[in-house]
N, C-alpha and C positions, 0 to 999 in steps of 0.2 A: 486322587486329588491332583488336578493340574498344578504346575508351578505357578506361584504368584509373583509376577514380575514387579520391578519398581515402576516401570512405565510401559504403557501401550500407546503407540502413535498411529492414528488412523489417517492414511493418505501418504503416498510416496511421491508427491510433487515436490517442488523445490524447498518448500518449508519443512515438510516431513522428512525429506532426506537430510537437510542440514541439521535439524534437530536430533535425528538419529546419530549423525556424526558427532555432535556435541556430547550427547548422552553416552555413547560408546567411548569416547576419549576420556570422559570422566569416570569410567569404570562402572556405570550403572547397568542393571540388567533390564534390557528393553527389547521391544520388537515393533517394527513398523508393518502395518497391515495395509495391503494395496489390492484394490479390486481388479485393476488391470494386470496385463501380463509383463509389463515393463514400467519404469518410472514415468511420471508426468502423463498419465492417462488423459487428463483434461486437454492437454495440448495436442493430442492426437485429432481432436475435433476443432478446437478453438485456437485462435480466431479462425472463423469459417473461411476466410479468404486467404489464410495461411501466411500472412505477413505480420510480423510483430511490430508494435510501435514503441517497444522498449529500446532505448538507444544502445547502440553497439558501436562506440567510438574507439576504434583500435589505435588510431594515430593521434596521440595527444601531446607529444613533445615531452612527456614525463618519463622518467625511468623508475621512480618510486612506485611500487605497486599499490600502495595505499592511495596516492594521488590519482593513479590510473582508475581506481574504483569509482572515483567521482563521475567518470564519464562511461562507466560500464554498468549498464542497468540489468544485466541478465546473469552475471556470475553470482554464485552463492558462497558462503563463507565455510572455513573448516578450522578446527583447532589442531595444533601439533605442527611438527616440522615437515619439511618436504616441499616440493614445488606444488603450488596450488593448481587446481583445475579451473581455468578461467575461460569464459565463453569466447573472448576475443580470439582465441586460437581456433575457433570453429567456423568463424565467418568474418569477412571484412565488410560486410554490407552494414550500412547505418541502421537500416530497418530489415533485420535478418529473417530468414525463413523459419517457420515453426519446426520444421523437420531437423534443422541444425540444433535447435534447442533440445529436442528429444534425444539426439545423439550425445549431446553434452551431459544431460542428466544421467544417461545410462553409464557413461564413462565415470562420472563423479561417484555413482553408487558402487561401481566396480572397484575404483581406486581406494575408496575409503571403507570398503567392505561393510557398507551399511546393512545391518540385519533386517531385511525386508522379506516378508512372506507374500509373494504375488498370487494373483488369481484367488484372492481371499476377500470376498465381498461381505462386509459386516451387515447383518440384517437386524440385529437386535442388541441394545445396550441396556443393561440393568445393573442394580447394586445389591450386593449381599453384605450387609453391614458396611465396613470400610473398603470393601473390595469391589472394583468394577469388573463386570462379566460381559464379555462380548461374544456374540454368537455369529459364526460364519460357517454356513453349510451344517455339517454334523459336528463341528469342532467349537469348543469354547476356549476363550482366553481370558486370563485373569491378571489384574494389576492393581497396585495401590493407588496409582495415579493414571489419568487418562488425558491425552492431549489430542484434540481434534484439529487435524490439518487438512481437511477435506476441501477447503475452499467453498465457494458458493456454487452449487451444482444444480439447483432447480431454477427454472425460469421464474421470474416474478411477473405474474399475469395481473394486469389491472382489472378491477371488477366493473366492467361495463357490459350491458346486454349484447350478446353476439360475439363476444371475445373468442369463444370456442370455435368460430367459423374461419378465423383468420390463420395465416401461416405464422410460424414462430422462428426466430433467428436460429434456434438450435438445430433445426431440420430443413429450413427452406432450401429450395434449389438455388445453387450459387452460380449456375451457368447464365451469364447475361443474355445469351441468345434466347432463352426461354421467356424473356420479357420484351422481345422485340415489338415495338409500336404499341406497347401497353401503357395503360395509366396505373401508376403504383403509388400507394401511400405506405410510407415507413413510419411506424410509431416509435417514438423515443428521440431523445436529444443527446444521447451519449455517443461514444466512439463506435459501438457496435451498429447503431443506426446509421451514422454517417459513413462508416465503412461499407455497409450494405448499400446505401444510396449511391456512393461513388462507383460501386461495382456496376451499377445499372444505367448510369447517366448517358452512356454512349449508345445503348440499345433501346432503352425504354423511351416512349414518346413524352411522358410527363412522369416526373417523380416529385412527390411532396413529402417532406419530413415534418412530422407534426408532434407536439407535445405541449404539456401545460406551462412549462417554464421557459424563459428565454434561453437561447444558446449561450453558453459560457465558454470562452476561449482560454485554453490552457496558457498561452503566451502572455495573457493578461492577469489571470488569477494566480499563477504559479502552482496550480493544482493539476498534476498530469492526467488526472482522470476526466477533466473537462476536455472539450473538443480540441484535438490536436490538428495542427495545420496539415499534417500528412493525409488526414481524412476530410479535409474542408473543400475539396474541389467543387462540390455542389453550391457552395456559398457564392463562388465566382459566377456561376451560371445563373443563379437566382438574382444576383445583383445586376447582372448584365442582360437580363430579360431573355433568357434562353429556355423558356417553358417551365423549368423546374422551380420549386418554391419551398420556402420554409413557413410553416403554419404555427402560430402561437395560440394554443387553446387546447380543449380536451374533447375526446370522443364521448358522445352521449349514447350512441347505439350504432351497431352494425347489423345489416340484414343483407341476405344474399338471394338473388333471383336469376332469371335466365340471362340477363345482360350484365351481371357482375355484382360487385358489392356496392351497396348504398350506405354511406357513412354520414351520420348526423354529427357535424362538428361545431362546437361552441367556440367561437373566436374570442380570445381574451382581450384583444385591443381594438375591437370593433363594436363597442357598446353591447357586448354579449349577443351578438348576432349568431343565430344557429342556422347553418346551411347544410343542406343535403348534397353531397358530392359523390359522383359515381367513379368507381375504380375497377380495373380488371384484377388487381391483386392488392392485398393488404398484408403487410409483414409486421409482426410485433418484435421490436428490439428494446425492450423495457427493462433489461437487466436480469440479475440473478438473485437468488437468496439461499440462505443456509437451510439444510434439510435436517430438521429436528425430529422427524418421524421415527428414526431409529431408536429413540430413547423411550423407555418405559416412563409412565407418568410421574412416578416418585423421584426420577433423577433427570427429568427433562429440563434443559436449561431455559431460563426466561429469555425471551426475544425482545428485540427493541427496533426502532426505525421501520415502522410498518411490518414488523415481524420478519424482517430480512436478515438480521444478524443476532447472534447470542450477545446478551448484555454482559460486560466483563469489567472486573476490578483493575486497578493499576498493576496487578500481578498477572494479567491476562487469565484470570480465573473467573468461572461462572459466578454470578452474583448470588445464586441460590443453590449451587451444587458444589460443595467443597471437594477439592482435589481434581475437578474437571477444568482443564486449561485449554487454551486455543492458540494456534499458530498460523501464520500465513495471512492470506488476503482477508480472512474473517476477523482479523484484528483491527480492521480499518474503522470499526465502530468507535474506537478510542480517539481518533483524529479525523473524523468523518469529513471528507472533502476539504481537508486543511493541509495535512502533511502527506506522507507517502506510504503508510502502512498497508494500503491496498495492492502495492506493486512490489516486485521482487527487490528492486533497489532500495526500498524502504523496510520491508518486513525481514529481509536477511539480518538486519541489525536488531530488529525486534526478537527474532528467533535466538540470536546470541545473547540478548539480555534476558530472555525467558529462561534459557539454560542456566544463567547465573542466579536468577530468582529461585529456580528449582533447587539448585545446589545450596543456596543460602537458607532457604526455608525448610527443606526436608532433609538435608545432609550436614548442616551445620558449618558449611564453607563460606567464609566471609567473602563479600564482593571484592574481586581483585582491586588492589589499590597500591599506590606508592606513598611513601612518607617523605615529607620535606619540612624545612623550617617555616614557621608562620611569620615570614618576613616578606615585605613588599616585593623586593627583588626577586626572591624565590618563587613567589606565587605568580608574578608577571611572567617570568621565564617559562614556567610550567604552562601557563594558559597560552602564551604566544606560540610556543612550540606545537601545542595541540591544535590550535585553530588554523595553523598553516599547513596541517597535514591531514587531519581527520576526514575520512569519507562519511562516517556515521553521522556526525553532527551536520555535515554538509547536506546529506540526503534527507535525514530525518530532522529538518529544520523545525525548531520550536517544540519538538516532541521528546527528543533524547537530549541529554545534557551531561557535560562533565561537571563533577560536584567536588568542591573544596570544603571539607569539614575542618573547622579550626577548634583545637582543644589545647588552650594554654600556648605553649611555645612551638607546638607541633601541628602540622596540617596533614590530613589524608586526602589524596587526590584519587577519586574514583571516576572511571570513564564510562560514558554511554549508559546513563541511568535514566529511566523514564521520568520526565519532570513531575508528573502528577504523583509518582511514588515518593519522590524526594519531598514534595509538599505535604504529602500524607503523613510521612514519618517525621518531618519537621525536626531535624537536628537543631541544637541550641544556636550554633553559629555557622552559617553555611553560605557559600557562594555558588550560585548556579550559572554555569556557563553554557549558552546556547549560540547557534547560528540562527538568524531569523530575519524576516523582512521587517520593515518599518510599519507604522500604523497606516491603515487604509491602502496598503500596497496594491490591492486588487482593484482600486478605484483610479489608479493612474494608468493612462494610456502610454505605453512605452514608446509609441511612435508620434506622440505629440511633443511639443517643445516645453517639457516640464523640467524645471531646475532640479538638478541632482545635488546632493550634499558635496561640498568641496572636499576633494581627496587629500589636500595638503595641509588641512587644519583640523584640529580636534572637533568632535561632533558629539558631545556628551549628552545632549538633549534629544537625540533620536530623530533628527530631521530626515535622515536618510531613509529612502524607500527600498533600496536594493538589499540583498542579502549581506549581513554583517554580523560581527560578534557582539553579544550582549551579555554583561555580567550583572547578575542581580544578587544582592546581599540580604539574606533573611536572618533575622534574629528571633529566636523563640517563636517561630512560626509567622512572623510579621515581616513584610517587605520593608526595608529601611533605606535602601539606596539602589540605584541602577546606573550602570555605566555603558554607554554605547561606544564601541570602537569604530571609528569612521569607516565608511564603506571604501571599497577599492575595486576597480574595474577588473583586475586580474585575480581577485580574491587572495591577495598577498598582504598580510598584516605583519610587516616586520620592520617597519621604518620607525623613526623617532616619533612621528605623529601618532603612531599606534602605541608604542611602548611607553613613552613618557606619561601621557594622560592616564594609562592604565596603572602604572606605578603610583602616581599621585592618588588615584582612587583607593588602592589598597592601603596606602599609607594613611589616609584619612580614616578608613573604615576599621583597620586594625587597632 
């Protein structure tokens, strides 16, 4: 009988490696299974044009490693002492090469001695009573708990007639000269679509980018998965009448004959006009989805959002398969297109929180915390210290929170707890501290002359639209009071205008 481990982790990308490091540091018996021959197999192919759009800002003016992580979107975390392995040591480019990230992951795995079995492609997952059994080739692996850190590996293919005729982002030719003087339709409105379009705009005669929803710009919505300025070159060319265009609508049908592709396109903003347009090439860039086909029917996780992601609880656990948890970009289902769980600089904090969830739930280890007097000055000092330094609450805005649980004369201060987990467990008297944007922040054009909240006076009613600290008081599960610390251009909340009103808030509420 094979050894039954505490944990099996599938996938040695950034999430799987980091979780393996946390599990090993805690002394758990674990193994990471990876289909590729090295860490980060996904990044050997993607992004197709080999430039990451995750920020790598090496020069920040900060010496504090925690503050530097606010501008480092590629490094992953580790428990324990010693010098951290940080990606800013591997490239000075603001938008780095994917190959540099592969080197970084390999060095991280080696330094932390993450227990990874490479060239091990899992082909079947089943359950035997309370044990997960994974098949890879002729070998079976067993564990009490399973964490899927595989990412979204299968293309999401929209269901229109003729979709099988078109090229797909995962394997389309990326040499622009292959498209010289051609008419090209790129389907999708995300970064992979615009990355593909921008690669072609010098060589192709006409590039159209089409999809059913309007383009959303990351600099306006604050969601980094929306279109980034780095990939938005074709917008200039469209607005300045240089043949390329953005189409709002959906494809009804694609057919192919001797003179190319004929696409029936239903325009969303032209009174439902359906027009047939000819192209030389059509490329699908419509995103990816989680592959649930590995699971036997009796342990297959329920899917959600067009069956693209596994449905998850606040513990990152499958809603229908106990003991099956998720890490990495597939955890974005819990803050879908709102916060940053889809990206390394977001899910690295989710992975650390998941490790604490597992320790608390399966090994009886309390969530790490400090104790302090339940007095206004003490709570204010603790909150002000954290919000001026934390990278987790800064990156996972509105999703992760510091939590102050008051019990008589004592308070427990817990760091980086998922907000929905706090509200689900509902302590009797708790303060939830987040960094977040103001209401309707994504409806404000930052380049219009919109009044910002004054930075030199208290703003307890939340008029600010920019990122700022919010403290919410819940008593027996009910929200009873909210305090907004006024926003600050430099994200520094250490002046009397921040400290005095927060102290007064705690004084009233305590």
